[in-house]
TORDODO-115669 format. One record per residue (C-alpha): residue number from 1; x, y, z. Coordinates in steps of 0.05 Angstrom, whole numbers, plus 5000, padded with zeros to 4 digits. Example, Ala and Ser with C-alpha at 12.3 -4.5 7.8 and 13.67 -1.06 7.14 Angstrom:
1,5246,4910,5156
2,5273,4979,5143
END
This chain:
1,2364,4938,3344
2,2435,4909,3352
3,2417,4846,3321
4,2382,4883,3259
5,2447,4923,3254
6,2492,4859,3255
7,2443,4826,3205
8,2452,4883,3154
9,2526,4884,3166
10,2535,4813,3148
11,2543,4798,3073
12,2513,4729,3078
13,2450,4757,3116
14,2440,4813,3067
15,2445,4764,3006
16,2392,4723,3042
17,2350,4785,3055
18,2354,4809,2985
19,2328,4739,2957
20,2276,4736,3011
21,2252,4807,2993
22,2243,4784,2918
23,2210,4720,2939
24,2162,4754,2984
25,2143,4804,2933
26,2135,4743,2883
27,2085,4715,2932
28,2040,4774,2948
29,2002,4777,2884
30,1994,4700,2873
31,1970,4695,2946
32,1922,4753,2939
33,1890,4721,2875
34,1888,4651,2896
35,1821,4658,2938
36,1792,4684,2870
37,1823,4631,2827
38,1795,4574,2871
39,1727,4604,2856
40,1739,4609,2784
41,1769,4542,2775
42,1746,4472,2801
43,1787,4419,2837
44,1791,4381,2772
45,1821,4445,2734
46,1875,4447,2788
47,1885,4374,2780
48,1904,4381,2705
49,1948,4438,2720
50,1984,4393,2775
51,1989,4337,2725
52,2023,4382,2668
53,2067,4415,2719
54,2090,4347,2747
55,2109,4322,2682
56,2146,4387,2666
57,2184,4387,2733
58,2207,4316,2726
59,2237,4326,2656
60,2264,4395,2670
61,2313,4366,2724
62,2352,4325,2677
63,2344,4373,2613
64,2415,4405,2626
65,2448,4341,2651
66,2455,4374,2719
67,2517,4413,2690
68,2483,4477,2715
69,2503,4458,2787
70,2573,4462,2771
71,2572,4535,2745
72,2587,4560,2817
73,2646,4518,2831
74,2702,4537,2783
75,2748,4592,2809
76,2756,4624,2735
77,2700,4657,2702
78,2724,4629,2637
79,2705,4557,2660
80,2640,4578,2684
81,2616,4613,2623
82,2635,4550,2581
83,2592,4509,2633
84,2535,4556,2622
85,2540,4549,2545
86,2543,4474,2552
87,2484,4471,2599
88,2440,4510,2549
89,2464,4467,2488
90,2447,4402,2524
91,2378,4432,2544
92,2362,4451,2472
93,2378,4383,2448
94,2338,4349,2502
95,2277,4395,2486
96,2281,4380,2415
97,2283,4305,2428
98,2224,4316,2476
99,2182,4351,2420
100,2191,4291,2374
101,2168,4242,2427
102,2107,4284,2448
103,2088,4294,2378
104,2088,4220,2357
105,2065,4187,2421
106,2016,4243,2444
107,1953,4203,2445
108,1990,4141,2481
109,2020,4184,2532
110,1952,4215,2548
111,1919,4149,2553
112,1977,4121,2599
113,1965,4184,2645
114,1890,4166,2645
115,1872,4238,2627
116,1854,4255,2556
117,1844,4328,2575
118,1918,4331,2583
119,1931,4311,2508
120,1933,4383,2482
121,1979,4408,2533
122,2033,4354,2521
123,2053,4392,2458
124,2074,4446,2504
125,2115,4402,2553
126,2185,4409,2512
127,2179,4485,2513
128,2165,4493,2587
129,2216,4441,2602
130,2269,4482,2566
131,2250,4545,2596
132,2249,4518,2669
133,2321,4489,2652
134,2346,4554,2625
135,2320,4592,2688
136,2361,4546,2734
137,2423,4556,2688
138,2417,4631,2686
139,2401,4631,2762
140,2463,4594,2782
141,2505,4643,2738
142,2471,4700,2774
143,2489,4668,2841
144,2562,4660,2817
145,2571,4732,2799
146,2532,4752,2868
147,2476,4785,2827
148,2425,4765,2879
149,2381,4825,2861
150,2365,4796,2787
151,2345,4729,2820
152,2298,4764,2866
153,2267,4806,2812
154,2260,4749,2765
155,2221,4710,2818
156,2172,4768,2828
157,2164,4778,2751
158,2150,4703,2739
159,2104,4694,2795
160,2063,4756,2785
161,2058,4747,2706
162,2031,4677,2717
163,1981,4699,2773
164,1951,4753,2730
165,1945,4709,2665
166,1908,4657,2703
167,1862,4708,2736
168,1845,4741,2669
169,1831,4677,2634
170,1790,4649,2690
171,1742,4712,2686
172,1736,4701,2612
173,1714,4632,2623
174,1767,4583,2613
175,1776,4523,2652
176,1840,4481,2664
177,1869,4516,2599
178,1872,4583,2636
179,1914,4552,2689
180,1963,4515,2646
181,1966,4577,2597
182,1986,4622,2660
183,2039,4571,2678
184,2070,4571,2609
185,2075,4645,2603
186,2100,4654,2674
187,2159,4612,2654
188,2172,4657,2593
189,2172,4718,2639
190,2216,4684,2691
191,2275,4683,2645
192,2273,4754,2619
193,2307,4788,2675
194,2360,4736,2680
195,2374,4736,2604
196,2385,4811,2608
197,2433,4799,2665
198,2475,4754,2620
199,2474,4800,2560
200,2503,4856,2602
201,2564,4813,2617
202,2569,4786,2547
203,2643,4799,2544
204,2652,4740,2592
205,2622,4695,2537
206,2674,4716,2486
207,2717,4657,2504
208,2663,4604,2495
209,2680,4548,2445
210,2662,4480,2430
211,2733,4451,2454
212,2724,4484,2522
213,2652,4462,2527
214,2676,4392,2514
215,2734,4399,2569
216,2684,4424,2621
217,2637,4365,2601
218,2689,4315,2618
219,2714,4354,2679
220,2646,4355,2714
221,2622,4289,2683
222,2606,4264,2754
223,2543,4314,2755
224,2507,4275,2696
225,2535,4207,2721
226,2512,4215,2792
227,2474,4278,2804
228,2426,4268,2744
229,2398,4202,2768
230,2395,4226,2839
231,2360,4293,2814
232,2314,4250,2771
233,2297,4204,2830
234,2281,4261,2876
235,2239,4297,2829
236,2198,4233,2815
237,2194,4228,2891
238,2164,4296,2897
239,2119,4293,2835
240,2097,4222,2832
241,2037,4242,2883
242,2006,4274,2819
243,2003,4205,2784
244,1990,4165,2845
245,1930,4205,2870
246,1893,4201,2804
247,1906,4128,2799
248,1884,4114,2872
249,1829,4167,2879
250,1809,4221,2830
251,1830,4281,2790
252,1790,4324,2842
253,1829,4298,2903
254,1892,4316,2862
255,1867,4382,2855
256,1855,4389,2930
257,1925,4366,2944
258,1953,4409,2890
259,1923,4469,2923
260,1961,4448,2989
261,2026,4447,2947
262,2009,4515,2914
263,1988,4551,2980
264,2041,4517,3028
265,2097,4480,2995
266,2110,4523,2932
267,2123,4591,2973
268,2156,4555,3029
269,2203,4522,2978
270,2215,4589,2946
271,2232,4617,3017
272,2279,4558,3029
273,2307,4567,2957
274,2327,4641,2978
275,2371,4614,3035
276,2394,4555,2994
277,2419,4602,2938
278,2458,4647,2987
279,2481,4583,3028
280,2508,4553,2962
281,2550,4614,2945
282,2578,4619,3017
283,2590,4543,3026
284,2631,4539,2962
285,2674,4602,2984
286,2681,4574,3052
287,2702,4506,3026
288,2755,4537,2984
289,2781,4575,3049
290,2777,4523,3102
291,2757,4456,3065
292,2687,4457,3106
293,2624,4491,3106
294,2607,4483,3179
295,2588,4557,3194
296,2548,4567,3134
297,2507,4502,3145
298,2493,4523,3218
299,2475,4594,3202
300,2431,4571,3145
301,2398,4519,3188
302,2384,4570,3239
303,2349,4616,3189
304,2306,4563,3162
305,2285,4539,3227
306,2257,4608,3247
307,2211,4599,3190
308,2193,4528,3196
309,2171,4524,3269
310,2115,4578,3264
311,2090,4547,3197
312,2082,4480,3230
313,2039,4509,3288
314,1994,4546,3241
315,1981,4491,3193
316,1971,4441,3248
317,1925,4479,3291
318,1889,4524,3241
319,1896,4491,3173
320,1827,4474,3160
321,1795,4535,3180
322,1848,4575,3147
323,1834,4541,3080
324,1762,4543,3083
325,1764,4618,3096
326,1813,4640,3046
327,1797,4594,2987
328,1725,4579,3001
329,1688,4524,3037
330,1694,4474,2982
331,1769,4474,2997
332,1765,4458,3070
333,1787,4388,3052
334,1854,4416,3027
335,1860,4446,3097
336,1854,4379,3127
337,1911,4354,3081
338,1954,4410,3104
339,1945,4393,3175
340,1968,4323,3165
341,2029,4349,3121
342,2046,4402,3170
343,2105,4366,3202
344,2133,4345,3136
345,2129,4414,3108
346,2170,4440,3168
347,2222,4389,3160
348,2228,4394,3087
349,2237,4467,3093
350,2299,4461,3136
351,2326,4401,3102
352,2317,4409,3027
353,2354,4477,3017
354,2412,4447,3051
355,2417,4389,3005
356,2464,4429,2960
357,2519,4413,3010
358,2527,4348,2973
359,2538,4386,2905
360,2585,4437,2941
361,2630,4380,2963
362,2618,4339,2900
363,2587,4280,2938
364,2543,4260,2880
365,2545,4186,2898
366,2517,4197,2967
367,2466,4244,2935
368,2445,4188,2888
369,2436,4139,2945
370,2395,4184,2987
371,2352,4201,2931
372,2341,4130,2907
373,2319,4117,2981
374,2271,4171,2976
375,2240,4143,2915
376,2236,4073,2948
377,2198,4105,3004
378,2151,4141,2956
379,2134,4077,2916
380,2126,4040,2983
381,2072,4091,3003
382,2036,4078,2938
383,2043,4002,2944
384,2017,3998,3014
385,1961,4046,3004
386,1937,4008,2944
387,1944,3940,2979
388,1904,3963,3041
389,1858,4009,2998
390,1875,4069,3040
391,1834,4131,3046
392,1867,4195,3026
393,1880,4218,3097
394,1912,4148,3114
395,1952,4154,3048
396,1982,4226,3073
397,1996,4204,3144
398,2040,4148,3116
399,2071,4190,3068
400,2084,4242,3123
401,2115,4192,3171
402,2163,4165,3118
403,2182,4225,3079
404,2196,4268,3148
405,2239,4208,3170
406,2277,4213,3105
407,2290,4289,3108
408,2314,4284,3180
409,2362,4233,3158
410,2386,4272,3098
411,2398,4331,3146
412,2442,4292,3190
413,2482,4266,3127
414,2489,4338,3100
415,2514,4366,3168
416,2569,4314,3171
417,2591,4329,3102
418,2592,4405,3115
419,2636,4392,3183
420,2683,4341,3153
421,2682,4366,3079
422,2718,4325,3024
423,2738,4275,3081
424,2667,4251,3094
425,2648,4184,3061
END
């Protein structure tokens, strides 16, 4: 009871609890309908969704030029709101350019991806990319003003809306279109709460001007220079499997792998993101007060480890049976994939949320080098697997070994940055 009381009295812990509550609520309905979705849609259908989502995810990380990461940093709100406006402006321009590219080269892109069924959905990529980018911009603004409740609520709305749409369209008889449509609509709902949050504080934006936006763009130019290539590299590393698996194996195998991501990595990433959001805000504050973020880093690492350890044991010892029971016997192979990936899932759950340490101390160059290393390792997995004609499980074992080693190394680097602050490197 004493631990619970101290937890509630701790502002940092309460912020995490607020975000975790919203995230947990966001996962209840999608998790409840997932066993139905896996019986309504085939592994091939999930493969199409995985390919579409991977394209959007890769492009969305660069849509705002990574200026959104700097929203939390300025001491004055006048600077922050101009960064918000700058980020939205850059995202709009990027989405318009994408629309032209996908309209002109639609068939060529579909052929390059080796999946003609994705052709129609490519027209929706720019819209989803913009909505994903807008969500991140508004989320960082909410974190800045410590409105963690809005972030929690919007996660629940976004996740639940997508689940219901996919379920409804599946019963009607849609195939992969039902899954992709649900994803598109969920992105729209994801922004509603955060847009209202900004509107309630519209007086803060009265000082937005093109001149101030230009000043902020120049002041935080290191983010597009160094953080953007790094973020793109990181996103490629995380999403290239969607392209590799269709190339090495099949769309159905990609669908099985995508279910592992949906059932394990996505919920755990959201949980880790809840800690990361609270950590980012506290680390920035601790940096301004002491020049370091050691206490915030250690406390966040402890919270994340409490989640990661039991997750590893459950997936490793019960993965196959769990997936077969919950999603249907035809998805047992996904459980075998989850077992192989269990150690990587646990390590990434701890390390990935704490990677914002590099943004907090503006170590974009280090972040870039690390993410380039990650991309090199990911490509190495594909090359080796292709040369030696690996089966899917051999591919996953090599992938787990290299990526887990990478995240452990990144965790050590981030800890040293948090301890030494700007003096590191």
